C-alpha positions as CSV (number, residue, x, y, z in Angstrom):
1,M,-2.9,-7.1,3.6
2,G,-4.3,-7.9,7.2
3,N,-4.6,-11.6,6.5
4,A,-0.9,-11.9,5.7
5,L,0.1,-9.4,8.5
6,S,-1.9,-11.5,11.0
7,K,-0.5,-14.9,10.0
8,R,2.9,-13.4,10.2
9,L,2.4,-11.8,13.8
10,I,1.0,-14.8,15.1
11,A,3.7,-16.8,13.7
12,D,6.3,-14.5,15.4
13,G,4.7,-14.9,18.7
14,W,2.3,-11.7,19.1
15,A,-1.1,-11.8,20.3
16,V,-3.1,-10.3,17.7
17,T,-6.5,-8.4,18.0
18,G,-7.9,-7.4,14.4
19,A,-10.4,-4.5,14.2
20,I,-12.6,-4.9,11.2
21,R,-15.2,-2.9,9.7
22,R,-18.4,-4.1,9.3
23,G,-19.0,-5.7,5.8
24,G,-15.2,-6.0,5.3
25,T,-13.5,-8.8,3.5
26,F,-11.1,-9.6,6.3
27,K,-11.0,-13.6,6.4
28,S,-10.7,-15.1,10.0
29,V,-7.1,-16.4,10.8
30,E,-6.7,-18.8,13.4
31,G,-5.3,-17.3,16.8
32,V,-6.5,-13.6,16.0
33,S,-9.4,-12.0,18.1
34,L,-11.7,-9.9,15.8
35,L,-13.7,-6.9,16.9
36,E,-16.0,-5.0,14.5
37,I,-16.0,-1.3,14.4
38,G,-18.0,1.0,12.6
39,D,-16.9,3.8,10.1
40,I,-13.5,5.2,10.9
41,D,-13.5,8.8,11.8
42,N,-13.0,11.4,14.7
43,N,-15.7,9.5,16.6
44,T,-14.8,6.0,16.4
45,D,-14.5,4.2,19.8
46,W,-11.5,2.0,20.2
47,K,-11.4,1.2,23.8
48,M,-12.3,-2.4,23.3
49,A,-9.7,-2.9,20.6
50,L,-7.0,-1.2,22.5
51,K,-7.3,-3.1,25.7
52,G,-4.1,-4.7,26.5
53,I,-2.4,-3.6,23.4
54,D,1.3,-2.9,23.2
55,A,1.6,-1.9,19.6
56,V,-0.7,-0.7,16.7
57,V,-0.5,-1.1,13.1
58,H,-3.0,1.3,11.4
59,A,-3.4,0.2,7.7
60,A,-7.1,1.1,7.2
61,A,-7.6,4.2,5.0
62,R,-10.1,5.8,2.8
63,V,-8.3,4.7,-0.6
64,H,-8.9,5.7,-4.4
65,V,-12.4,6.1,-5.2
66,L,-12.6,6.1,-9.0
67,K,-16.0,7.8,-9.3
68,D,-16.2,9.8,-6.2
69,T,-19.7,11.3,-5.7
70,V,-19.2,13.3,-2.6
71,A,-19.3,16.9,-2.7
72,D,-15.9,17.6,-1.0
73,P,-13.6,14.4,-1.8
74,L,-10.6,15.9,0.2
75,E,-12.7,16.3,3.3
76,A,-14.0,12.8,2.8
77,Y,-10.5,11.6,2.7
78,R,-9.3,13.8,5.8
79,S,-12.2,12.4,8.0
80,V,-10.9,9.1,7.6
81,N,-7.2,9.2,6.9
82,V,-6.4,12.2,9.2
83,N,-9.2,12.7,11.6
84,G,-9.6,9.0,11.9
85,T,-5.9,8.3,12.3
86,M,-5.4,11.0,15.1
87,N,-8.4,9.7,17.0
88,L,-7.0,6.3,17.0
89,A,-3.5,7.5,18.0
90,H,-4.7,9.6,20.6
91,Q,-6.8,6.7,22.2
92,A,-4.0,4.4,21.7
93,A,-1.4,6.7,23.6
94,A,-3.8,7.1,26.6
95,A,-4.2,3.1,26.6
96,G,-0.7,2.8,27.1
97,V,0.5,1.6,23.6
98,R,4.2,1.7,23.0
99,R,4.7,2.0,19.4
100,F,2.2,3.0,16.6
101,I,2.9,2.0,13.0
102,F,1.0,4.1,10.2
103,L,1.0,2.9,6.8
104,S,1.2,5.8,4.4
105,S,1.9,6.0,0.6
106,I,4.6,7.1,-1.7
107,K,1.8,9.3,-3.0
108,V,3.0,11.8,0.0
109,N,6.4,12.3,-2.3
110,G,4.5,12.5,-5.5
111,E,3.1,10.6,-8.6
112,E,6.0,10.5,-10.9
113,N,9.7,11.1,-11.1
114,S,12.9,10.8,-12.9
115,V,15.0,10.6,-9.8
116,E,14.2,8.1,-6.9
117,Y,12.2,9.6,-4.3
118,R,13.7,9.6,-0.8
119,E,12.4,10.1,2.7
120,T,14.3,13.6,2.9
121,D,12.2,15.0,-0.1
122,K,10.0,17.9,0.2
123,P,6.3,16.2,-0.2
124,A,4.4,16.8,-3.3
125,P,1.2,14.8,-3.1
126,L,-1.1,15.8,-6.0
127,D,-4.3,13.8,-5.2
128,S,-6.9,14.2,-2.1
129,Y,-5.5,10.5,-1.0
130,G,-1.9,11.7,-1.1
131,I,-2.7,15.0,0.5
132,S,-4.7,13.5,3.4
133,K,-1.9,10.9,4.1
134,M,0.7,13.6,4.2
135,E,-1.3,15.8,6.7
136,A,-1.8,12.7,8.9
137,E,2.1,11.9,8.8
138,N,2.6,15.8,9.6
139,K,0.1,15.4,12.7
140,L,1.6,12.2,14.1
141,R,5.1,13.5,14.1
142,K,4.0,16.7,15.7
143,T,1.8,15.1,18.5
144,A,4.0,11.9,19.1
145,P,6.2,13.7,21.7
146,E,3.3,15.0,23.8
147,M,1.5,11.5,23.4
148,G,4.6,9.7,24.8
149,M,4.1,7.0,21.9
150,E,6.6,6.0,19.4
151,V,5.5,6.5,15.8
152,V,6.9,4.6,12.7
153,I,5.7,6.0,9.2
154,L,6.1,3.6,6.3
155,R,5.6,4.7,2.7
156,P,4.9,1.8,0.2
157,P,4.6,2.0,-3.5
158,L,2.1,-0.3,-5.2
159,I,1.2,-3.2,-3.0
160,Y,0.6,-6.5,-4.9
161,G,0.0,-10.2,-3.7
162,P,-2.8,-12.5,-3.4
163,G,-6.1,-10.4,-3.2
164,V,-4.7,-7.4,-5.1
165,R,-7.3,-5.2,-6.8
166,A,-7.7,-2.3,-9.0
167,N,-5.3,-1.7,-11.8
168,F,-3.0,-4.8,-11.1
169,L,-5.9,-7.1,-11.3
170,K,-6.9,-5.6,-14.6
171,L,-3.8,-6.3,-16.1
172,L,-3.5,-9.6,-14.8
173,K,-7.1,-10.2,-16.5
174,A,-6.0,-8.4,-19.9
175,V,-2.9,-10.7,-20.4
176,D,-4.7,-13.7,-19.1
177,R,-7.3,-12.9,-21.9
178,G,-4.6,-12.5,-24.6
179,L,-5.8,-8.8,-25.0
180,P,-3.4,-7.0,-27.5
181,L,-2.0,-4.0,-25.1
182,P,-0.5,-1.0,-26.7
183,L,2.6,-0.6,-24.3
184,A,5.5,-2.2,-26.3
185,S,7.0,1.4,-26.6
186,I,6.9,2.1,-23.0
187,N,10.3,2.7,-21.4
188,N,9.4,3.6,-17.7
189,R,10.3,2.3,-14.2
190,R,8.2,1.7,-11.4
191,S,8.8,0.5,-7.8
192,M,6.6,-2.2,-6.2
193,I,6.3,-4.1,-3.2
194,Y,5.0,-7.7,-2.5
195,V,2.7,-8.0,0.2
196,E,4.6,-10.5,2.1
197,N,7.8,-8.2,2.0
198,L,5.7,-5.2,3.3
199,V,4.6,-7.4,6.1
200,D,8.2,-8.6,6.7
201,A,9.1,-4.7,7.1
202,I,6.3,-4.1,9.3
203,A,7.0,-7.1,11.6
204,L,10.9,-5.9,12.0
205,C,9.5,-2.1,12.7
206,L,7.3,-3.4,15.5
207,R,10.4,-4.8,17.5
208,H,13.4,-2.8,16.0
209,P,14.6,0.2,18.7
210,K,15.9,2.3,16.0
211,A,12.4,2.2,14.1
212,A,10.9,4.6,16.6
213,D,10.0,8.0,15.2
214,Q,11.4,7.3,11.7
215,T,10.0,7.3,8.1
216,F,10.7,4.7,5.7
217,L,10.4,4.0,2.0
218,L,10.4,0.5,1.1
219,S,10.1,-1.6,-1.9
220,D,11.0,-5.1,-3.5
221,G,14.4,-3.4,-4.6
222,E,13.8,-4.3,-8.3
223,N,12.0,-1.6,-10.6
224,L,10.4,-2.9,-13.7
225,S,9.3,-1.3,-16.7
226,T,5.5,-2.0,-17.9
227,P,6.5,-4.3,-20.7
228,D,8.6,-6.1,-18.3
229,L,6.0,-6.6,-15.9
230,I,3.5,-7.8,-18.6
231,H,6.0,-10.2,-19.6
232,R,6.6,-11.6,-16.2
233,I,2.8,-11.9,-15.6
234,A,2.4,-13.8,-19.0
235,T,5.2,-16.1,-18.3
236,A,3.8,-17.0,-15.0
237,L,0.2,-17.4,-16.4
238,G,1.8,-19.6,-19.2
239,K,0.6,-17.1,-21.9
240,K,2.0,-15.1,-24.7
241,K,2.3,-11.4,-24.0
242,R,0.7,-9.3,-26.9
243,L,2.4,-6.0,-27.0
244,I,1.9,-3.6,-29.8
245,P,3.7,-0.1,-30.2
246,L,2.1,3.0,-29.6
247,T,3.9,6.0,-28.5
248,P,3.3,7.3,-25.0
249,I,1.9,10.6,-26.3
250,I,-0.8,9.0,-28.5
251,L,-1.6,6.6,-25.8
252,D,-1.9,9.2,-23.2
253,I,-4.3,11.4,-25.5
254,L,-6.4,8.5,-26.2
255,A,-6.5,7.3,-22.5
256,R,-7.8,11.0,-21.7
257,V,-10.3,10.9,-24.3
258,V,-11.8,7.9,-22.7
259,G,-11.6,9.1,-19.2
260,K,-8.6,6.8,-18.3
261,G,-5.9,9.5,-18.0
262,Q,-4.7,8.5,-14.4
263,M,-4.6,4.8,-15.4
264,A,-2.6,5.5,-18.4
265,S,0.1,7.7,-16.4
266,R,0.7,4.7,-14.2
267,L,1.2,2.3,-17.1
268,T,3.6,4.8,-18.8
269,G,5.1,6.9,-16.0
270,S,8.1,6.2,-13.9
271,L,7.7,6.1,-10.2
272,T,10.6,4.7,-8.3
273,L,12.0,5.1,-4.6
274,D,15.2,4.7,-2.8
275,D,14.7,2.5,0.4
276,S,18.4,2.5,1.3
277,K,17.3,4.0,4.7
278,I,15.5,0.9,6.1
279,R,17.9,-1.3,4.7
280,R,20.9,0.4,6.2
281,E,19.3,1.5,9.6
282,L,17.4,-1.5,10.5
283,G,19.4,-4.0,8.4
284,W,16.1,-4.9,6.4
285,N,16.1,-6.9,3.2
286,P,13.1,-8.0,1.5
287,P,13.0,-11.8,1.9
288,F,11.1,-12.4,-1.5
289,T,12.1,-11.4,-4.8
290,I,9.7,-9.9,-7.3
291,G,9.7,-13.0,-9.4
292,H,8.4,-14.9,-6.5
293,G,5.7,-12.2,-5.6
294,I,4.5,-12.1,-9.2
295,A,4.2,-16.2,-9.2
296,K,2.4,-16.1,-5.9
297,T,-0.1,-13.2,-7.2
298,V,-0.7,-15.1,-10.3
299,S,-1.2,-18.4,-8.5
300,W,-4.1,-16.7,-6.5
301,Y,-5.4,-15.1,-9.6
302,K,-5.7,-18.6,-11.4
303,H,-7.1,-20.5,-8.3
304,D,-9.1,-18.2,-6.2
305,C,-9.9,-15.0,-8.3
306,K,-12.3,-17.0,-10.4
307,P,-12.3,-14.8,-13.6
308,T,-15.3,-15.0,-15.8
309,R,-14.6,-15.3,-19.4
């Protein structure tokens, strides 16, 4: 997301400094000053990165680790996502930063639902990542007044677009290779957000006065079932979708047997959100359709991902 956000902010006339971790994959963007930092935790020194900065977009995080080998995963997430975030926030406030945008996650609300999530819902995170994001949100809200800095919290669902990884990339590869997928009987709904729509929302929250000290859920505005998503990916790839029926219960059992229970739940379960607050209060509308987003993602996959066959 960093590349897309940097390009947008440069185009909007912002002077952009990008803080990147050593060994990261950030591609240089013309007009962006880059500063390398070490690990993000309670001891990270942000002074050089914050010099002359008016606003901060904090998107770095310890994300999902499929095979976590640390003794205490929750503490590992807290070290980066809570302690690292608060350390940056305190240093940003001391440096005179006006607004701090924190990229959180819909996982703060929960993992699966039958009624759309809203900002007013009681948080119900289920994994260490979601818990750490919730704790960071709570600390930011509590300390923002004493820090004298405006805080904006954004909770996106699955983010996709050029450069996407994890399960979305696996799905792209599976559809491209014509693998038969046992998902024809799935009748779910999932909210997603195309990276350029997320970037547009961030750009708006940087400048809109009513965004200060608010929490927003946001999405593309169209919820897809897993079969519908596969159909759209296949169409963009110029492939035939190969879906076979298998009841969700059987699919879940088989997935758990092979240790893929979480992946199956994301393919079979529903997770939708109501993003009417940011549309109503800030006048935001995603500039790109989900069809456009999928087409751009597939184009990147075909030309830049270079899948092995």
